[in-house]
Rosetta silent file (secondary structure, phi, psi, omega in degrees, C-alpha in Angstrom):
SEQUENCE: MNVSLTVWSVTIGIIALLLITDLFTVSAKPHEVKFKEAASWSIFYIGIAVAFGIWVFQRYGSVSGTEFFAAYLVEKSLSVDNLFVFVIILAQFAVPSIYHQRVLLIGVMLALVLRGIFISVGAAALAAFSFTFVIFGAILIWTGVGLFSHWDEDPEPGDNAVVKRLRKRITMVDEFHGTKLFIRQNGKRVATPMFLVMIAIGSTDLLFALDSIPATFGVTSETFLVFAANAFALLGLRALYFLVKGLLDRLVYLSLGLSIILMFIGIKLILTYLHEEFTSIPKISTPLGLAVIGIILVTSTIASLVKTKSDPTAKAHAGRVIGSKDDEGKNS
SCORE:     score description
SCORE:     0.000 S_00000001
   1 L     0.000  112.094 -177.859   -1.104    8.594   39.323 S_00000001
   2 L  -103.165  104.957 -177.780   -2.316    5.835   41.643 S_00000001
   3 L  -102.789  121.101 -177.642   -5.988    5.050   40.989 S_00000001
   4 L   -75.270  163.161  177.403   -7.563    2.578   43.396 S_00000001
   5 H   -62.443  -32.670  178.715   -9.944   -0.195   42.404 S_00000001
   6 H   -63.728  -44.055  179.160  -12.674    1.654   44.293 S_00000001
   7 H   -63.981  -42.662  176.454  -12.250    4.776   42.127 S_00000001
   8 H   -58.927  -47.584 -176.758  -12.312    2.648   38.986 S_00000001
   9 H   -63.014  -44.304 -179.809  -15.455    0.853   40.157 S_00000001
  10 H   -64.504  -42.684 -179.848  -17.284    4.060   41.108 S_00000001
  11 H   -61.916  -48.079  179.493  -16.364    5.734   37.786 S_00000001
  12 H   -64.817  -36.888  178.523  -17.525    2.762   35.717 S_00000001
  13 H   -63.030  -41.726  178.896  -20.651    2.517   37.887 S_00000001
  14 H   -63.910  -43.834  179.677  -21.540    6.175   37.241 S_00000001
  15 H   -63.092  -44.761  178.629  -21.060    5.740   33.492 S_00000001
  16 H   -62.974  -40.139  179.047  -23.181    2.568   33.477 S_00000001
  17 H   -63.006  -41.982  178.485  -25.887    4.283   35.532 S_00000001
  18 H   -62.865  -41.926  179.158  -26.042    7.193   33.092 S_00000001
  19 H   -66.070  -44.307 -179.885  -26.372    4.804   30.146 S_00000001
  20 H   -64.310  -42.169  177.878  -29.048    2.695   31.822 S_00000001
  21 H   -60.259  -43.829  178.919  -31.010    5.798   32.823 S_00000001
  22 H   -63.479  -43.802 -175.852  -30.828    7.065   29.264 S_00000001
  23 H   -63.319  -40.256 -173.774  -31.811    3.685   27.818 S_00000001
  24 H  -101.992    0.934  178.573  -34.917    3.212   29.939 S_00000001
  25 H  -123.743  -79.834 -173.318  -36.105    6.807   30.266 S_00000001
  26 H   -58.950  -49.167 -175.196  -35.157    9.476   27.720 S_00000001
  27 L   -97.430    6.329 -177.958  -34.684    7.237   24.666 S_00000001
  28 L   -65.113  -36.239 -179.838  -37.134    4.505   25.683 S_00000001
  29 L  -107.495  116.866  179.871  -39.943    6.078   23.652 S_00000001
  30 L   -56.679  130.203  179.019  -39.065    6.988   20.036 S_00000001
  31 L  -161.267  161.136  176.401  -39.607   10.712   19.442 S_00000001
  32 L   -73.457  125.168 -179.762  -38.296   13.730   17.585 S_00000001
  33 L   -88.183  119.073 -179.956  -35.568   15.372   19.664 S_00000001
  34 L   -85.520  165.535 -177.264  -35.981   19.139   19.730 S_00000001
  35 H   -58.326  -42.912 -177.078  -33.182   21.685   20.117 S_00000001
  36 H   -61.612  -44.069  178.809  -34.101   22.514   23.726 S_00000001
  37 H   -64.151  -44.535 -179.858  -33.927   18.870   24.820 S_00000001
  38 H   -63.273  -41.033 -179.783  -30.631   18.325   22.973 S_00000001
  39 H   -64.499  -41.730 -179.263  -29.146   21.503   24.487 S_00000001
  40 H   -62.184  -45.952 -179.158  -30.180   20.487   28.004 S_00000001
  41 H   -69.657  -35.257  177.516  -28.609   17.038   27.716 S_00000001
  42 H   -63.202  -45.829  177.919  -25.448   18.445   26.095 S_00000001
  43 H   -61.864  -40.061  179.609  -24.997   20.911   28.958 S_00000001
  44 H   -60.921  -49.702 -176.721  -25.661   18.102   31.441 S_00000001
  45 H   -70.873  -37.188  175.784  -23.014   15.760   29.975 S_00000001
  46 H   -65.618  -39.469  177.273  -20.430   18.514   29.508 S_00000001
  47 H   -60.195  -41.207  177.972  -21.107   19.602   33.089 S_00000001
  48 H   -63.241  -43.372  179.893  -20.449   16.065   34.339 S_00000001
  49 H   -63.422  -42.510  179.175  -17.158   15.939   32.396 S_00000001
  50 H   -64.375  -43.313  179.014  -16.083   19.331   33.773 S_00000001
  51 H   -61.879  -40.259  178.088  -17.019   18.290   37.322 S_00000001
  52 H   -63.791  -43.098  179.577  -15.018   15.081   36.881 S_00000001
  53 H   -62.620  -39.301  177.855  -12.024   17.070   35.605 S_00000001
  54 H   -64.658  -39.916  177.266  -12.191   19.416   38.608 S_00000001
  55 H   -62.317  -41.871  177.909  -12.302   16.370   40.900 S_00000001
  56 H   -61.823  -42.226  176.620   -9.195   14.964   39.149 S_00000001
  57 H   -55.218  -48.705 -175.130   -7.477   18.334   39.676 S_00000001
  58 H   -71.007  -37.933 -174.220   -8.250   18.283   43.393 S_00000001
  59 H   -86.871  -38.983 -172.222   -7.463   14.624   44.025 S_00000001
  60 H  -115.434   -2.198  176.061   -4.527   13.928   41.717 S_00000001
  61 L   103.036  168.423 -174.639   -3.043   17.369   41.015 S_00000001
  62 H   -67.165  -33.315 -179.487   -2.894   19.923   38.234 S_00000001
  63 H   -63.226  -49.620  179.824   -0.873   17.753   35.843 S_00000001
  64 H   -64.692  -39.102  179.085   -3.458   14.964   35.844 S_00000001
  65 H   -63.084  -43.932  178.477   -6.298   17.472   35.686 S_00000001
  66 H   -64.092  -40.718  179.002   -4.768   19.217   32.656 S_00000001
  67 H   -63.157  -39.706  178.579   -4.178   15.873   30.963 S_00000001
  68 H   -62.832  -47.810 -178.197   -7.809   14.880   31.457 S_00000001
  69 H   -65.271  -35.621  177.062   -9.151   18.099   29.953 S_00000001
  70 H   -65.406  -44.727  179.525   -6.697   17.833   27.042 S_00000001
  71 H   -64.934  -39.971  179.259   -7.742   14.227   26.406 S_00000001
  72 H   -64.676  -40.931  179.021  -11.428   15.151   26.700 S_00000001
  73 H   -63.477  -41.662  178.043  -10.978   18.012   24.201 S_00000001
  74 H   -61.753  -49.069 -178.361   -9.278   15.660   21.730 S_00000001
  75 H   -65.097  -38.820 -179.853  -12.017   13.047   22.062 S_00000001
  76 H   -64.726  -41.478  179.767  -14.796   15.642   21.879 S_00000001
  77 H   -68.292  -40.399  177.766  -13.354   17.117   18.685 S_00000001
  78 H   -67.699  -31.217 -179.813  -12.892   13.689   17.112 S_00000001
  79 H   -66.733  -26.472  176.354  -16.453   12.753   18.111 S_00000001
  80 H   -65.697  -36.345  176.005  -17.772   15.580   15.938 S_00000001
  81 H   -66.379  -34.404  173.847  -16.179   13.815   12.965 S_00000001
  82 H   -56.690  -40.593 -176.134  -17.992   10.669   14.118 S_00000001
  83 H   -61.971  -37.150  177.033  -21.228   12.613   13.828 S_00000001
  84 H   -55.757  -47.770 -177.081  -20.603   13.334   10.159 S_00000001
  85 H   -68.177  -39.088  177.599  -20.392    9.605    9.464 S_00000001
  86 H   -61.298  -40.661  178.136  -23.436    8.834   11.640 S_00000001
  87 H   -60.528  -42.824 -179.946  -25.441   11.405    9.659 S_00000001
  88 H   -63.972  -44.480 -179.633  -24.359    9.707    6.424 S_00000001
  89 H   -62.686  -48.389 -177.881  -25.253    6.227    7.723 S_00000001
  90 H   -63.457  -34.770  179.457  -28.670    7.279    9.022 S_00000001
  91 H   -75.478  -41.924 -176.794  -29.434    9.058    5.747 S_00000001
  92 H   -66.068  -34.750  178.671  -28.139    6.278    3.482 S_00000001
  93 L   -92.096    4.566  177.403  -30.216    3.634    5.245 S_00000001
  94 L    52.525   47.399  179.098  -33.209    6.022    5.412 S_00000001
  95 L   -72.868  124.529  177.723  -33.644    5.543    9.165 S_00000001
  96 L   -55.157  139.155 -173.269  -36.833    7.342   10.341 S_00000001
  97 H   -59.417  -28.095 -178.749  -35.855   10.370   12.458 S_00000001
  98 H   -68.700  -16.611  179.711  -37.821    9.152   15.497 S_00000001
  99 H   -99.073   -4.288 -177.046  -35.398    6.220   15.793 S_00000001
 100 H   -57.890  -41.246 -176.757  -32.174    8.245   15.495 S_00000001
 101 H   -61.313  -44.709 -179.389  -31.894    8.691   19.258 S_00000001
 102 H   -66.436  -42.869  179.824  -32.092    4.959   19.983 S_00000001
 103 H   -60.803  -45.056 -179.060  -29.647    4.073   17.229 S_00000001
 104 H   -65.891  -37.418  179.192  -27.108    6.597   18.488 S_00000001
 105 H   -64.392  -44.441  177.841  -27.433    5.433   22.083 S_00000001
 106 H   -65.507  -35.907  175.644  -26.754    1.823   21.104 S_00000001
 107 H   -61.629  -39.673  177.279  -23.877    3.099   18.967 S_00000001
 108 H   -63.141  -42.373  179.247  -22.440    4.833   22.035 S_00000001
 109 H   -62.707  -43.848  177.749  -22.705    1.601   24.034 S_00000001
 110 H   -61.484  -42.380 -179.468  -20.905   -0.346   21.301 S_00000001
 111 H   -62.905  -40.811  179.476  -18.222    2.332   21.144 S_00000001
 112 H   -62.179  -42.930  179.724  -17.681    2.210   24.915 S_00000001
 113 H   -65.025  -48.578 -178.533  -17.202   -1.564   24.847 S_00000001
 114 H   -62.834  -42.620 -178.669  -14.858   -1.480   21.846 S_00000001
 115 H   -71.230  -31.706  174.930  -12.807    1.397   23.217 S_00000001
 116 H   -60.342  -40.938  178.207  -12.595   -0.272   26.607 S_00000001
 117 H   -66.833  -46.583 -179.163  -10.991   -3.261   24.895 S_00000001
 118 H   -63.689  -38.440  179.613   -8.639   -1.102   22.829 S_00000001
 119 H   -64.448  -41.937  178.908   -7.616    0.951   25.870 S_00000001
 120 H   -62.155  -45.467  179.533   -6.767   -2.220   27.808 S_00000001
 121 H   -65.464  -43.885 -179.276   -4.694   -3.582   24.932 S_00000001
 122 H   -63.371  -42.103  179.991   -3.021   -0.208   24.332 S_00000001
 123 H   -64.245  -42.001  179.332   -2.150    0.262   28.000 S_00000001
 124 H   -64.417  -40.190 -179.573   -0.678   -3.246   28.204 S_00000001
 125 H   -66.554  -42.153  179.160    1.360   -2.656   25.047 S_00000001
 126 H   -64.971  -37.372  179.912    2.708    0.682   26.313 S_00000001
 127 H   -68.875  -34.835 -177.153    3.653   -0.877   29.654 S_00000001
 128 H   -85.628  -38.122 -176.478    5.458   -3.766   27.979 S_00000001
 129 L  -134.149  109.203  179.989    7.048   -1.971   25.025 S_00000001
 130 L   -64.510  -22.127  178.765    7.798    1.742   25.126 S_00000001
 131 L   -64.957  -12.826  177.021    8.309    1.588   21.345 S_00000001
 132 H   -58.326  -29.270  176.463    4.480    1.361   21.164 S_00000001
 133 H   -57.849  -41.967 -179.759    4.547    5.176   21.405 S_00000001
 134 H   -67.997  -40.352  179.397    6.269    5.254   18.013 S_00000001
 135 H   -63.016  -47.591  177.486    3.788    2.748   16.540 S_00000001
 136 H   -60.218  -42.371  179.819    0.829    4.786   17.797 S_00000001
 137 H   -61.973  -42.310  179.234    2.480    7.951   16.523 S_00000001
 138 H   -63.864  -39.669  178.464    3.015    6.434   13.071 S_00000001
 139 H   -61.300  -44.779 -178.884   -0.639    5.318   12.940 S_00000001
 140 H   -67.423  -40.448  178.732   -1.830    8.841   13.758 S_00000001
 141 H   -65.116  -43.622  178.603    0.512   10.497   11.253 S_00000001
 142 H   -61.504  -45.140  179.038   -0.564    8.058    8.517 S_00000001
 143 H   -64.382  -43.570 -179.595   -4.221    8.630    9.338 S_00000001
 144 H   -62.170  -43.059  178.902   -3.732   12.389    9.521 S_00000001
 145 H   -63.497  -43.210  178.890   -1.950   12.524    6.147 S_00000001
 146 H   -62.256  -44.233  179.603   -4.683   10.392    4.560 S_00000001
 147 H   -66.979  -37.565  178.102   -7.427   12.565    6.027 S_00000001
 148 H   -61.902  -37.845 -178.344   -5.556   15.725    4.967 S_00000001
 149 H   -73.901  -25.462 -175.019   -5.422   14.428    1.379 S_00000001
 150 L  -130.719   37.319 -176.633   -9.132   13.546    1.291 S_00000001
 151 L   -67.019  -22.138 -176.745  -10.683   15.959    3.795 S_00000001
 152 L  -101.505   25.650  176.819  -13.322   17.093    1.272 S_00000001
 153 L  -118.936  167.963  176.994  -14.702   13.597    0.577 S_00000001
 154 L  -120.856  144.769  174.133  -17.257   11.408    2.349 S_00000001
 155 L   -71.180  162.835  178.844  -17.012    7.703    3.232 S_00000001
 156 L  -115.657   95.992 -179.211  -19.507    5.300    1.708 S_00000001
 157 H   -57.071  -30.120 -179.909  -21.169    3.207    4.470 S_00000001
 158 H   -67.911  -18.074  178.603  -22.841    1.109    1.771 S_00000001
 159 H   -87.976    0.477  178.367  -19.373   -0.029    0.640 S_00000001
 160 L   -55.757  122.821 -175.307  -18.703   -1.498    4.101 S_00000001
 161 H   -60.342  -39.302 -179.412  -17.425   -5.046    3.433 S_00000001
 162 H   -65.649  -44.702  179.527  -19.251   -6.516    6.449 S_00000001
 163 H   -62.054  -43.901  179.902  -22.548   -4.893    5.449 S_00000001
 164 H   -60.100  -43.377 -178.206  -22.181   -6.083    1.851 S_00000001
 165 H   -66.372  -40.773  179.683  -21.507   -9.644    2.952 S_00000001
 166 H   -65.905  -37.012  178.286  -24.459   -9.691    5.337 S_00000001
 167 H   -57.650  -36.171 -177.502  -26.794   -8.383    2.633 S_00000001
 168 H   -80.246  -26.719 -169.764  -25.934  -11.440    0.537 S_00000001
 169 H  -101.589  -17.940 -177.661  -26.105  -14.021    3.326 S_00000001
 170 L  -119.379  152.687  177.618  -29.154  -13.148    5.400 S_00000001
 171 L   -83.226  131.756 -176.058  -32.823  -12.763    4.599 S_00000001
 172 E  -132.125  152.763  169.768  -34.065   -9.239    5.118 S_00000001
 173 L   -98.069  160.831 -175.565  -37.257   -7.241    4.933 S_00000001
 174 L   -87.058  -23.120 -174.074  -37.236   -3.806    3.337 S_00000001
 175 L  -103.987  153.809  176.653  -39.158   -1.881    5.976 S_00000001
 176 L   -76.910  145.397  174.709  -38.245   -0.866    9.532 S_00000001
 177 L  -122.953   75.188 -175.465  -40.132   -2.439   12.440 S_00000001
 178 L    63.133 -137.080  178.038  -39.436    0.076   15.158 S_00000001
 179 L  -101.542   15.178  179.982  -35.973   -0.516   16.596 S_00000001
 180 L   -69.565  139.077  177.493  -36.206   -4.308   16.230 S_00000001
 181 L   -87.395  -32.611  179.402  -33.216   -5.992   14.626 S_00000001
 182 E  -135.220  150.960  174.049  -35.081   -9.191   13.759 S_00000001
 183 E  -136.975  167.778  174.794  -38.724  -10.165   13.273 S_00000001
 184 E  -103.464  128.337 -179.663  -40.587  -13.362   12.497 S_00000001
 185 E  -133.432  118.862 -175.698  -42.182  -13.553    9.075 S_00000001
 186 L    55.605   39.385  178.423  -44.044  -16.673    7.957 S_00000001
 187 L    76.373    3.851 -177.878  -42.505  -18.496   10.896 S_00000001
 188 E  -114.585  139.658  179.207  -38.991  -17.558    9.816 S_00000001
 189 E   -82.137  120.690 -178.670  -36.620  -15.189   11.607 S_00000001
 190 E  -127.609  155.788 -178.485  -35.539  -12.385    9.277 S_00000001
 191 E   -88.371  153.066  174.719  -33.453   -9.251    9.735 S_00000001
 192 L  -103.781  165.867  176.442  -34.703   -5.681    9.451 S_00000001
 193 H   -57.020  -25.271 -179.745  -32.746   -2.746    7.945 S_00000001
 194 H   -62.227  -30.592  178.347  -32.028   -1.687   11.539 S_00000001
 195 H   -62.540  -44.399  178.347  -29.722   -4.717   11.858 S_00000001
 196 H   -67.290  -35.251  177.138  -27.549   -3.434    9.003 S_00000001
 197 H   -60.005  -45.898 -179.339  -27.609    0.067   10.495 S_00000001
 198 H   -64.845  -37.946  177.538  -26.226   -1.300   13.767 S_00000001
 199 H   -64.082  -42.881  179.223  -23.534   -3.260   11.908 S_00000001
 200 H   -64.596  -43.159  178.337  -22.526   -0.115   10.013 S_00000001
 201 H   -63.561  -45.776 -178.233  -22.468    1.949   13.222 S_00000001
 202 H   -62.716  -44.207  179.933  -20.509   -0.735   15.091 S_00000001
 203 H   -68.791  -32.766  175.332  -17.873   -1.161   12.378 S_00000001
 204 H   -66.156  -41.959  176.210  -17.543    2.623   12.129 S_00000001
 205 H   -57.770  -39.508 -179.450  -17.006    2.777   15.906 S_00000001
 206 H   -62.985  -44.812 -179.594  -14.265    0.183   15.509 S_00000001
 207 H   -65.320  -40.616  179.479  -12.450    2.250   12.879 S_00000001
 208 H   -67.562  -32.180  178.991  -12.721    5.438   14.935 S_00000001
 209 H   -63.993  -33.461 -179.698  -11.365    3.619   17.989 S_00000001
 210 H   -63.729  -25.901  178.230   -8.197    2.790   16.020 S_00000001
 211 H   -95.088  -45.395 -171.103   -7.544    6.532   15.719 S_00000001
 212 H   -69.907  -36.128 -178.913   -8.998    8.001   18.887 S_00000001
 213 H   -65.794  -50.009  175.026   -7.322    5.672   21.400 S_00000001
 214 H   -59.748  -34.954  179.456   -3.754    6.359   20.181 S_00000001
 215 H   -63.057  -41.722  179.655   -4.678   10.062   20.014 S_00000001
 216 H   -69.642  -39.138  175.857   -5.753   10.059   23.661 S_00000001
 217 H   -64.904  -21.960  176.701   -2.645    8.140   24.721 S_00000001
 218 L   -71.975  -19.478  179.207   -0.729   10.881   22.934 S_00000001
 219 L   -95.316  -38.898  178.953   -2.096   13.356   25.470 S_00000001
 220 L  -147.045  141.056  177.957   -1.843   11.201   28.597 S_00000001
 221 L   -93.878    1.006  179.706   -0.372    7.791   29.326 S_00000001
 222 L   -79.103  115.321 -176.622   -2.674    7.312   32.331 S_00000001
 223 H   -57.964  -39.814 -178.875   -5.122    4.522   31.445 S_00000001
 224 H   -61.838  -43.041 -179.571   -7.759    5.826   33.850 S_00000001
 225 H   -70.707  -36.512  176.957   -7.757    9.276   32.237 S_00000001
 226 H   -61.379  -46.329 -179.763   -7.820    7.793   28.724 S_00000001
 227 H   -64.815  -47.114 -177.290  -10.876    5.702   29.618 S_00000001
 228 H   -63.556  -42.709  179.506  -12.663    8.534   31.422 S_00000001
 229 H   -62.347  -42.999  177.680  -12.043   11.045   28.610 S_00000001
 230 H   -63.475  -46.709 -176.647  -13.371    8.589   26.025 S_00000001
 231 H   -62.829  -48.071 -177.365  -16.392    7.652   28.136 S_00000001
 232 H   -69.818  -31.995  176.238  -17.471   11.209   28.975 S_00000001
 233 H   -68.502  -40.691 -179.356  -16.970   12.375   25.383 S_00000001
 234 H   -71.053  -35.005 -179.334  -19.072    9.468   24.084 S_00000001
 235 H   -58.765  -35.214 -178.949  -21.826    9.943   26.665 S_00000001
 236 L   -90.530    3.155 -175.156  -22.594   13.373   25.243 S_00000001
 237 H   -65.312  -41.454 -177.767  -22.341   12.242   21.618 S_00000001
 238 H   -62.666  -48.080 -179.602  -26.067   11.492   21.181 S_00000001
 239 H   -65.607  -37.115 -179.884  -27.177   14.874   22.512 S_00000001
 240 H   -63.248  -36.331  179.142  -24.448   16.626   20.512 S_00000001
 241 H   -57.208  -49.643 -178.355  -25.763   15.019   17.324 S_00000001
 242 H   -72.986  -23.487 -179.298  -29.205   16.588   17.713 S_00000001
 243 H   -76.788  -41.145 -172.069  -27.709   19.867   18.857 S_00000001
 244 H  -113.182    2.421 -174.981  -25.331   20.478   15.978 S_00000001
 245 L   -59.331  -28.733  177.407  -26.628   18.351   13.083 S_00000001
 246 L   -75.461  -16.880 -178.239  -28.024   21.491   11.482 S_00000001
 247 L  -101.847  -10.926 -174.484  -24.599   23.136   11.777 S_00000001
 248 H   -57.666  -40.903 -178.502  -22.451   20.214   10.616 S_00000001
 249 H   -61.377  -21.003 -177.738  -22.663   21.217    6.961 S_00000001
 250 H   -86.196  -15.090 -177.871  -21.094   24.572    7.846 S_00000001
 251 L   -85.981   63.206 -170.392  -17.945   23.094    9.455 S_00000001
 252 L   -66.546  -26.459 -177.360  -16.261   22.732    6.079 S_00000001
 253 L  -105.435    9.592 -178.310  -12.698   22.815    7.421 S_00000001
 254 H   -63.029  -46.661 -179.338  -13.203   20.656   10.529 S_00000001
 255 H   -60.863  -36.236  177.137  -11.856   17.472    8.898 S_00000001
 256 H   -64.582  -43.611  178.146   -8.832   19.442    7.712 S_00000001
 257 H   -63.776  -41.385  179.776   -8.256   20.713   11.258 S_00000001
 258 H   -65.224  -36.724  178.736   -8.661   17.219   12.713 S_00000001
 259 H   -62.228  -39.876  178.172   -6.120   15.817   10.248 S_00000001
 260 H   -67.659  -38.556  177.826   -3.559   18.377   11.481 S_00000001
 261 H   -62.595  -43.626  179.798   -4.401   17.519   15.113 S_00000001
 262 H   -62.012  -43.543  178.604   -3.844   13.796   14.445 S_00000001
 263 H   -65.361  -40.137  179.252   -0.469   14.481   12.817 S_00000001
 264 H   -62.077  -46.235 -179.722    0.521   16.814   15.667 S_00000001
 265 H   -66.579  -35.136  176.781   -0.352   14.217   18.332 S_00000001
 266 H   -60.726  -44.642  176.999    1.490   11.556   16.312 S_00000001
 267 H   -63.724  -40.450  178.774    4.630   13.704   16.354 S_00000001
 268 H   -59.441  -41.796  179.498    4.097   14.347   20.082 S_00000001
 269 H   -63.940  -45.354 -179.320    4.000   10.578   20.743 S_00000001
 270 H   -64.846  -40.866  177.737    7.203    9.926   18.813 S_00000001
 271 H   -64.584  -34.488  177.454    8.982   12.807   20.582 S_00000001
 272 H   -60.872  -45.069  178.697    7.818   11.394   23.930 S_00000001
 273 H   -64.441  -46.148 -178.354    9.531    8.084   23.142 S_00000001
 274 H   -64.093  -34.382  178.029   12.695    9.786   21.861 S_00000001
 275 H   -64.932  -36.393  178.919   12.825   11.989   24.976 S_00000001
 276 H   -68.577  -33.073 -178.903   12.776    8.881   27.161 S_00000001
 277 H   -84.710  -37.831 -178.339   15.638    7.384   25.148 S_00000001
 278 L  -133.614  100.399 -172.673   17.597   10.613   24.617 S_00000001
 279 L   -62.821  -17.424  179.574   16.866   13.284   27.220 S_00000001
 280 L   -71.645  -19.829  179.086   18.448   15.973   25.029 S_00000001
 281 L   -84.393  122.073 -177.452   15.482   15.660   22.643 S_00000001
 282 L   -73.219  155.139  173.280   12.619   17.828   23.944 S_00000001
 283 L  -116.635  160.818 -178.500    9.058   16.582   24.260 S_00000001
 284 L   -85.617  121.190 -178.273    5.839   18.536   23.821 S_00000001
 285 L   -71.486  159.558  179.656    4.278   19.336   27.193 S_00000001
 286 H   -62.508  -45.459  177.744    0.586   18.747   27.898 S_00000001
 287 H   -58.753  -40.592  178.357   -0.252   22.485   28.360 S_00000001
 288 H   -65.854  -43.142  178.579    1.434   23.294   25.033 S_00000001
 289 H   -60.879  -42.744  178.870   -0.345   20.380   23.356 S_00000001
 290 H   -62.294  -41.871  179.995   -3.690   21.541   24.755 S_00000001
 291 H   -64.306  -43.813 -179.691   -3.045   25.086   23.483 S_00000001
 292 H   -63.438  -45.767  179.884   -2.116   23.884   19.982 S_00000001
 293 H   -61.200  -43.844  179.038   -5.190   21.626   19.746 S_00000001
 294 H   -61.564  -44.440  179.919   -7.432   24.445   20.948 S_00000001
 295 H   -62.332  -42.857 -179.967   -5.959   26.927   18.445 S_00000001
 296 H   -63.253  -43.143 -179.677   -6.406   24.468   15.557 S_00000001
 297 H   -64.975  -46.005  179.847  -10.032   23.794   16.486 S_00000001
 298 H   -63.547  -43.799 -179.329  -10.892   27.479   16.899 S_00000001
 299 H   -62.400  -46.454 -178.844   -9.110   28.403   13.656 S_00000001
 300 H   -65.808  -34.709  178.967  -10.811   25.655   11.613 S_00000001
 301 H   -68.521  -47.949  179.570  -14.219   26.582   13.063 S_00000001
 302 H   -62.779  -44.188  179.242  -13.844   30.318   12.365 S_00000001
 303 H   -61.538  -37.391  178.751  -12.462   29.642    8.877 S_00000001
 304 H   -63.938  -46.681 -178.624  -15.417   27.323    8.207 S_00000001
 305 H   -65.352  -38.161  177.518  -17.996   29.911    9.241 S_00000001
 306 H   -65.195  -42.025 -179.416  -16.271   32.607    7.157 S_00000001
 307 H   -62.731  -48.637 -177.686  -16.186   30.260    4.153 S_00000001
 308 H   -69.323  -25.174  176.977  -19.866   29.299    4.348 S_00000001
 309 H   -72.422  -39.489  179.447  -20.851   32.921    4.806 S_00000001
 310 H   -80.760  -26.408  179.900  -19.011   33.960    1.646 S_00000001
 311 L  -134.989   89.400 -177.383  -19.993   30.792   -0.236 S_00000001
 312 L   -60.748  -17.463 -179.547  -23.391   29.376    0.893 S_00000001
 313 L   -82.757  -12.398  179.949  -22.962   26.400   -1.445 S_00000001
 314 L   -64.415  137.070 -176.720  -19.899   25.169    0.472 S_00000001
 315 L  -134.558  139.343 -179.868  -20.621   21.950    2.358 S_00000001
 316 L   -75.606  155.697  177.585  -18.653   20.061    4.996 S_00000001
 317 L  -132.470  155.032 -179.050  -17.503   16.470    4.529 S_00000001
 318 L   -71.671  -28.090 -175.581  -16.532   13.751    6.977 S_00000001
 319 L    83.468  159.591  177.456  -13.258   13.088    5.180 S_00000001
 320 L  -149.762  153.609 -175.247  -11.716    9.682    4.552 S_00000001
 321 L   -76.150  -31.807  177.649   -8.282    8.156    5.013 S_00000001
 322 L  -117.429  162.887 -178.387   -8.140    6.734    1.480 S_00000001
 323 L   -80.584 -166.222 -179.145   -9.455    8.159   -1.735 S_00000001
 324 L   -73.404  171.430  178.942  -12.222    6.957   -3.975 S_00000001
 325 H   -62.941  -35.599  179.143  -12.200    3.650   -5.775 S_00000001
 326 H   -62.860  -42.502  178.410  -11.207    5.453   -8.952 S_00000001
 327 H   -62.048  -42.250 -178.750   -8.194    6.960   -7.214 S_00000001
 328 H   -64.254  -38.128 -179.678   -7.200    3.572   -5.839 S_00000001
 329 H   -66.272  -37.167  179.718   -7.482    2.057   -9.271 S_00000001
 330 H   -68.651  -32.770 -176.447   -5.273    4.735  -10.770 S_00000001
 331 H   -83.270  -13.292 -176.486   -2.656    4.220   -8.095 S_00000001
 332 L   -87.352    0.000    0.000   -2.555    0.462   -8.433 S_00000001
């Protein structure tokens, strides 16, 4: 797949334009986002991703087109798990609902920057050392096993080491001042709770990038498609949050399904490397991988809805890679 500098520039320009438009129009004025608005923006961003995928099909062929849609599906499914954590962060820091939209948009921008860096590093590593496929695969399997073991738990954003350290080292006020990160009080510059919220969101984005980038490379080794799939999935994350936040609690088995997807992609990456070294070892094709991921997502969603219907008290969790502090203490 030969992607010209012009195509890269236009793609990045479109993504930047969408973000800037969002920043200075839709989310410029804090307000409660209603279902209709969230649905409209979700359809808009999904439509853009689908249109982009069709363009990839036409310009670069069916293989590249299939890889893009597979990568987009992986990123979109993983982004729903992001939403669980964002809900926890916004609730734990008691962020007023009218500011949720702005916080999420800035979180998306941070995620795009961080993932852009990780994609560049990952692509360079794969080009230089094919064994990177095995390393990425091992990371995904380890993460998947950890998430599988603790799929019914929630992370604790308040235990974030960076947030804890900042609480001790900087002067803060207790109340929010709009979306301002800092204010002046008695002639002194002090931080608002929004500053800690952004730190928590940013560090969470960093952790998710460590999983999602290898997962996307497990579907396609084309850097352009990895970047585009991540970008288009993230662009719709804010609207998706307001669209499904009322349904998140019902997706009780989503984290379990995602853990299986991560392990599956990890195995796919390792088999890809082994196939290159020993052609007798088969690799998992992209269409097969897409089908497996789709089946897992549909199965976990249906099972979740059946579970919550039979047991209304059942509640979904974001899941975590490691257990609680008590568990860690017992294992040490």
